[in-house]
N, C-alpha and C positions, 0 to 999 in steps of 0.2 A: 532482124530488128525492124525491118520495114514490111513485115507481113501484116497486111491490113485485115486479114481474116481473124487472127488471134489477138492482135494488139488493138486496144480501144483508142489509144492516142500515142503518137510518136512525134518527138520533137528533137531535131538536130540543133543543139544549142551552141556548138562550136566546131569549126573546121580550121585547123591551123596547119600551115605549111603546104597549102595546095592552091592552085589557081582556080580550080573548079569550085563552084558554089554549092554543089550537091554532093551527097555522100558517095554515090556510085562513081562520079567523076573523080573525086579525090582518091578513092581506092585504086582506080585505074591508073592515075598518075603515079602512085607509089609502086604499083606493080611494074610499070615501065622503068622507073628508076632502079628497081631491084634487078630487072633483066639486063639493063644496059650498063649499069655501073658495077654490079656485083654478080656473083653466081648464087646468091642466097635464095633459097626456095621458100623458106618460111619467113617472109619479110614483115609480117604483121604480128603484133602482140596485143592480145585482147584481155580486158579485165571487166568483170561484172561485179556490180555493187548492189547487193540485195539486202537492205535493212529489214530488221524484224518489225513487222507492222504492229505487233503486240506492245512494243515499246514506244509507239508513236512515230509520226513522220519526222524525218530529218530535213533540215532546210537545204536550200541550194548552196548556201555558204558552207555548210558542213560537208556536202558532197565535194565541193571544190577543195576544201581542206584535205579531205582524204585522197583525192586524186593527186594533189600536189605532193603529199607525203609519199604515195606509192611511186610517183614519177621520179622523185629524187632517189628513193631507195633502189629502184631498178636501173638507174642510170639513163633514163629516157628524157631528161630535162631538155627542153627546146626541140625535141623531135616532133615531126608532124603528127598530128593526132586529130581524132574526131570524138566528140562527146555527145551521146545520144541518150535522151530520157524517153521512156515509154511506160505506159500503164497497161497492164495485162491482168484481167480478172480483178480489176479494182485496186491493184497493187502497183505502186510506182517503183521502178528501179532504173539503174543507169548502166550503160555500157561505154567503155572507153577503148578505142583502138589506136595504137601507136604504129607508125612505120619505123622499123628498125634500121632503115637505110640512112646512113650519114652521107648525104650527097657531097659535102665538101671533101670528106676523106675517102669517098668512094668505097665504103665498107659498111658491113652491118654491125650494129651495136650488139655485143655479146651479153647475154643475160644469164647469170649463174645464180643458183640458190634462190630463185624467185619466190618459191613457196615459203621458205624460211623468212625472207625479207618481208613478204606481205603479211605473214603472221605477226611479226614484230610491229609492223605499221598498224595493223588492226588492233593489237593489244593497246598500243599507246593511244590511238584515237579513241577507243572505247573508254579508256581510263579517264581521259580528259573531258569526254562528253557524257560520262556517267551512264554508259550503256553496258548491258550484260552480254557476254559472249556465249555462243553455243558450245556444247561439248566438243572437244577436239582441239581447242585453241590453247589449252594449257599443257597438253602432252603431245607426243608424236602420234603418228597414225597407229602404231602398235602400243597398246597400253603398257605403261611402265618400261618402255624401251629405253635403254641407256644410250645417251648420245655419245658421239665420238669425243667431243670436247670433255665431257664428264669423265670418261674413261681415261683420257690423257692426263687430266688433272689428278686423278687418283694414282695413276702409275708413274707419271712423270718420265716415262721411257718411250712413249709412242706406241705404235702397233707393230706387231711382228708380221712377217710375210704370210704366215698362216692366217693371221687376223684379216689381212687384206684379201687373201684368197677366199676366205669364207664369206666376207662381205660381198665381193664381186660375184661369186658363184650364186649366192642367194638372190642377188638382183637379177642375174641371168635366168635363173629357174622360174622366178615368179613373174617374169615379163613376157607378154605375148606379142609385143611390137617394139620397134626401135625407140619410139617416143617413151613408152612405158619403161624401157630399160634405162634410158638416159635420166628419166625422173627418179627411178629407183637408185641410181648411182648418186644423184644429187642429194637425196634424202640421207644417204650414208656418208656424205662428205666428200664425194669424188666429182670431178668435172672431166668431161670428155674433151680431148684435145688432139692436135696433130703434132707429131714429132718425127724422129728418124724412122720409126716404124709406122705402119698404116694408121693404127689407132692406139692411143695411149690414154691413161687416166692420171690425173694429178690429185694426190690425196690431200687431206686436211692440213698437212704440214708442208706442202709444196713439193713433195717428191713425186717424180713421174714413174710410171710402171707400164710395161707392155700389157695391154688389156687381155689378149688371148692367153698369155701365160698365167694369168691369175684366175682363169675359169677352171675350176677343178672338175673337168670332164674331158677324158682323153679323146672322146669322139668329136670335140669341138676344135677346129683348126682355125688358123688365121684367116684363111679364105672364107670360112663360114661366118666369122665375125664381120668381115668386110662386106660380104653379101647381105648380111642382116642389117647393116647400118648405112651403107653408102647411098641408098635411095633417099632416105629422109635426112641423113646427116653426111653429105659428101665432105671429103677432107678439106676442101677449099673453104667451106663455110664454118669450120671449127676454129677456135682460137689456137694460137701457138702455145707451146709449153710456157713460155715466158708470160704471155698474156693470161693464161690460166692461173699461173702462180700469183700474179697481181690480184686477180679476182679472189683467189683463195685467201690471200693475205687480208684483203679488205673485209671479207666475210668473217675471218677469224677475229679481227678486231671488233667487229660488230657483235659477235657471239660473246667475246670477253666482256664487252661493255654491258650487254644484256644480262649476263650472268651476275655481274656486280650489282646491277640495278635490282635483280631478283633477290639477291642476298640482303639488300637493305630494305626491300619492299615490305617484308613482314614486320620488322621493328618500326618502320615508319608508319605502317598502317595501325599498329598497336598504339603508337604515340598519338596519332590523329584521333583514334577512338577514345583514348583517355582524355584528350583535350575536349572532345565533344561532350563527354560525360561531365567534366568540370564546368564547361560552358553552360550545359543544361542546368546543373545545380545552381550556378550563379544567376541564370535567367529566372529560375523558379524563386530564388530568394529575392531577387529584384522585384518580381511581380507581387510577391507577398508583402514586401515593404511598401511598394506603391499603393497596394490595397489598404494597408493599415494607415498610411499617411492620408489617403483619400477619406477614409472613415473619420479620422481625427479632424480633418479639415471641415467635413460636413457637420460634425458635432459642434465644433467651435462656431461655425457660421450660424447654426440653429440657436445656440445659446446667446450669441450676440444679438440675433434678431429678436429673441424673446425679451432680452434686457431693454432693447430700444423700444419695443412695444410697451413694456411696463413703464418706462420713463415717460413715454408720450401720454399714456393714460393718466399718470400722476400729474403731469403738467396741465392737461386739459381739465382735470378736476379742480386744480388750483385756480385756473383761469375762470372756470364757471362760478366758483364761490367768491371770487374777489369783488364783483359789483355789489352784492348784498351787504357785505361787510363795510364796504365804502359808503353805502347809503346810510346805514345806522350811525356810523361815526360822524357823518355830516349833520344828521338831524340833531344829535346831542350838541354839536358845536354851535349850531344856530340857536338853540334854546338857551344856552348859557350866555351867548353874546347879546341878548335883548337888553335895552337900557333899563326898563322898569325892573326887570329881574335883578339887575346889577345893584340899583338903588336900594331895593328892599333887602338885599342881602347885606348891605353895608350900614343901613340905618339902625339906630337903637330900637330895641323891642318896646312897643307902646307909644312911640312918638308919632306925630301926624304933621302933615305939611299944610 
């Protein structure tokens, strides 16, 4: 993250739970806590957030929202963490690193089914922020692979020992490292734990099984399984069966809730689509009505304006003709009112004064 050669810009925006003010110093503190308080070797959990630049940049508030959701889903709330942004080849993305060490309880926080939890977080975040997800977020890594929960809902009887053996053996065969094997187990609904035997697995329903006995390969012995796992996953760093059962139970509730949400998602989307169509039709009708009202209003205004102009012209013509008429009437009045004219009109014809 602090490679100055490849990164154009690096910004440490948050350091929580460390005395040091720089990233290297904080990570060193967390390493010392892991060594002195626990025997956990993988004491850090890292998350990369790489938004699709084709869909536009996301804001820092959106980054913070996604980090909060992931932190709660993984059970890392209030754990020490570092948040780093950097730009590489013109593209901004974010890295978050948590310390798994709970200093107060002197133990590491166990993280189970992290991939499934992050997929659910990403789906919910993308839906709320109207982002398109890449291929692979709607199905498991294997196309059309049936999940354990779906199989259990169909059969209502759980899985047989042969089913468990087949799942564990497939995970063993396809894994070339201990980490890959544990991830393959998690994808199939199992969590590695410690019990009376060196290594056990807890299945989706909380039942524990001896790991070596479920690998369908006579050449694989218990000591081989122990040698394969103990370097990266020593027994002391694993959750107990009881702790694993609690993790399984919480994940099962999450899966049930997500399945219920998926069942109602399609009808809900159809209803929202129908509502959008109805709203669009109403909007179009409203726009047409507003246009007709506007045209009628403009026509009325024009007609009233023409009537006012006509009335004004008629009034002005009347005013202009009024003085002439008044002058003629006055002249006649003056002529009639002269005394001599009045006497001549009233004297008998032929008389003289």
